[in-house]
Rosetta silent file (secondary structure, phi, psi, omega in degrees, C-alpha in Angstrom):
SEQUENCE: ICAYFEITKRVIPALDSLIASFEKLQEKGKGLQKVGRTHLQDATFIMVDQEISAFVDGLKTAKTMLLQN
SCORE:     score description
SCORE:     0.000 S_00000001
   1 L     0.000  -42.487 -178.793   -0.045   -0.031    0.004 S_00000001
   2 H   -61.844  -49.766  179.091    2.902    2.328    0.885 S_00000001
   3 H   -57.103  -44.735  176.869    4.608    1.661   -2.424 S_00000001
   4 H   -62.738  -34.412  178.002    1.403    2.295   -4.381 S_00000001
   5 H   -73.197  -37.381  175.713    0.997    5.576   -2.670 S_00000001
   6 H   -68.054  -37.505 -176.474    4.567    6.685   -3.451 S_00000001
   7 H   -71.874  -43.166  179.125    4.193    5.614   -6.978 S_00000001
   8 H   -74.615  -29.276 -179.149    0.882    7.334   -7.628 S_00000001
   9 H   -89.222  -32.800 -176.225    1.653   10.507   -5.607 S_00000001
  10 H  -117.817  -52.071 -174.288    5.346   10.994   -6.504 S_00000001
  11 H   -61.505  -50.564 -171.127    6.737    8.738   -9.211 S_00000001
  12 H   -68.144  -36.647  174.210    4.010    9.163  -11.755 S_00000001
  13 H   -64.693  -46.677 -178.806    3.837   12.990  -11.561 S_00000001
  14 H   -61.249  -33.710  174.715    7.615   13.147  -11.749 S_00000001
  15 H   -74.193  -34.490  173.450    7.586   10.962  -14.840 S_00000001
  16 H   -53.647  -46.123 -177.988    4.854   13.096  -16.387 S_00000001
  17 H   -68.215  -38.786 -178.028    6.951   16.124  -15.850 S_00000001
  18 H   -67.390  -43.672  178.629   10.066   14.487  -17.184 S_00000001
  19 H   -53.656  -51.895 -179.359    8.127   13.264  -20.272 S_00000001
  20 H   -62.162  -38.584 -177.347    6.872   16.765  -20.962 S_00000001
  21 H   -65.582  -45.426  179.500   10.279   18.212  -20.588 S_00000001
  22 H   -69.168  -25.408  178.989   11.761   15.671  -23.086 S_00000001
  23 H   -71.132  -41.692  177.451    8.847   16.371  -25.637 S_00000001
  24 H   -68.975  -41.323  173.839    9.742   19.949  -25.613 S_00000001
  25 H   -55.522  -44.895 -176.818   13.421   19.230  -26.081 S_00000001
  26 H   -59.859  -37.107 -178.308   12.387   16.852  -28.829 S_00000001
  27 H   -65.605  -45.861 -176.381   10.543   19.722  -30.562 S_00000001
  28 H   -57.131  -39.247 -170.725   13.660   22.027  -30.210 S_00000001
  29 L   -79.547   -1.751 -177.613   15.782   19.239  -31.746 S_00000001
  30 L   -65.798  136.297  177.485   13.934   18.874  -35.034 S_00000001
  31 L    77.122    8.811  174.327   16.012   19.142  -38.077 S_00000001
  32 L  -100.019  125.232  178.789   19.258   18.908  -36.121 S_00000001
  33 E   -95.715  153.007  164.862   21.644   16.046  -37.048 S_00000001
  34 E  -139.925  154.476  177.726   24.158   14.385  -34.801 S_00000001
  35 E   -66.568  122.756  172.970   26.680   11.597  -35.310 S_00000001
  36 E   -73.053  160.947 -176.084   25.259    8.276  -34.184 S_00000001
  37 E  -133.049  138.804  169.931   27.484    6.019  -32.052 S_00000001
  38 E  -145.136  128.284 -179.163   27.615    2.353  -32.017 S_00000001
  39 L    53.773   39.626  174.126   30.222    0.258  -30.113 S_00000001
  40 L    72.194    6.320  170.882   32.062    3.536  -29.315 S_00000001
  41 E  -111.584  162.997  179.086   32.511    4.340  -33.052 S_00000001
  42 E   -72.103  148.133 -177.255   30.863    6.790  -35.289 S_00000001
  43 E  -138.099 -166.389 -179.557   27.862    5.474  -37.188 S_00000001
  44 E   -61.539  148.400  172.836   25.207    6.958  -39.428 S_00000001
  45 E   -53.802  138.188  169.705   23.804   10.385  -38.770 S_00000001
  46 E  -128.326  166.195  176.582   20.581   10.569  -36.771 S_00000001
  47 E   -91.050  145.338  175.068   18.314   13.339  -35.940 S_00000001
  48 H   -47.876  -49.824 -176.138   18.300   14.797  -32.496 S_00000001
  49 H   -64.154  -28.966  178.064   14.552   14.540  -32.083 S_00000001
  50 H   -67.568  -42.271 -177.234   14.762   10.765  -33.029 S_00000001
  51 H   -65.673  -43.895 -176.432   17.206   10.104  -30.160 S_00000001
  52 H   -73.971  -21.458  172.279   15.096   11.957  -27.614 S_00000001
  53 H   -66.103  -33.396  170.307   12.036   10.183  -28.898 S_00000001
  54 H   -58.378  -41.981  176.757   13.577    6.939  -27.791 S_00000001
  55 H   -60.585  -47.404 -175.037   14.004    8.290  -24.317 S_00000001
  56 H   -62.391  -36.539  176.292   10.283    9.495  -24.293 S_00000001
  57 H   -62.811  -45.384  170.131    9.057    6.069  -25.492 S_00000001
  58 H   -56.746  -42.333  177.815   11.095    4.325  -22.760 S_00000001
  59 H   -72.673  -39.231  175.041    9.631    6.550  -20.114 S_00000001
  60 H   -66.041  -32.527  175.070    6.002    6.100  -21.334 S_00000001
  61 H   -68.168  -45.004  179.621    6.520    2.331  -21.260 S_00000001
  62 H   -58.992  -42.540  172.812    7.915    2.481  -17.730 S_00000001
  63 H   -54.287  -42.397 -179.787    4.805    4.607  -16.679 S_00000001
  64 H   -60.797  -48.240 -174.919    2.456    2.106  -18.221 S_00000001
  65 H   -64.066  -40.828  176.566    4.155   -0.821  -16.542 S_00000001
  66 H   -62.231  -34.615 -175.520    4.073    0.954  -13.105 S_00000001
  67 H   -78.604  -22.192  177.863    0.316    1.712  -13.517 S_00000001
  68 H   -76.208  -32.699 -171.873   -0.355   -1.897  -14.501 S_00000001
  69 L   -95.457    0.000    0.000    1.127   -3.481  -11.444 S_00000001
């Protein structure tokens, strides 16, 4: 019960705030290229908003999993 309270009252709102911040950053990064990295070596260029999108998707998945359990 205590864990549920902490998750619903603190963790979920913090995740929502973090997701919103990353989504704003994602908008700012549209059209910007960066060098991709793989195994500590340069790789194909990717867009900054694509990279941030991966973080947003991961956070949304984590939030969904927390709410389901």
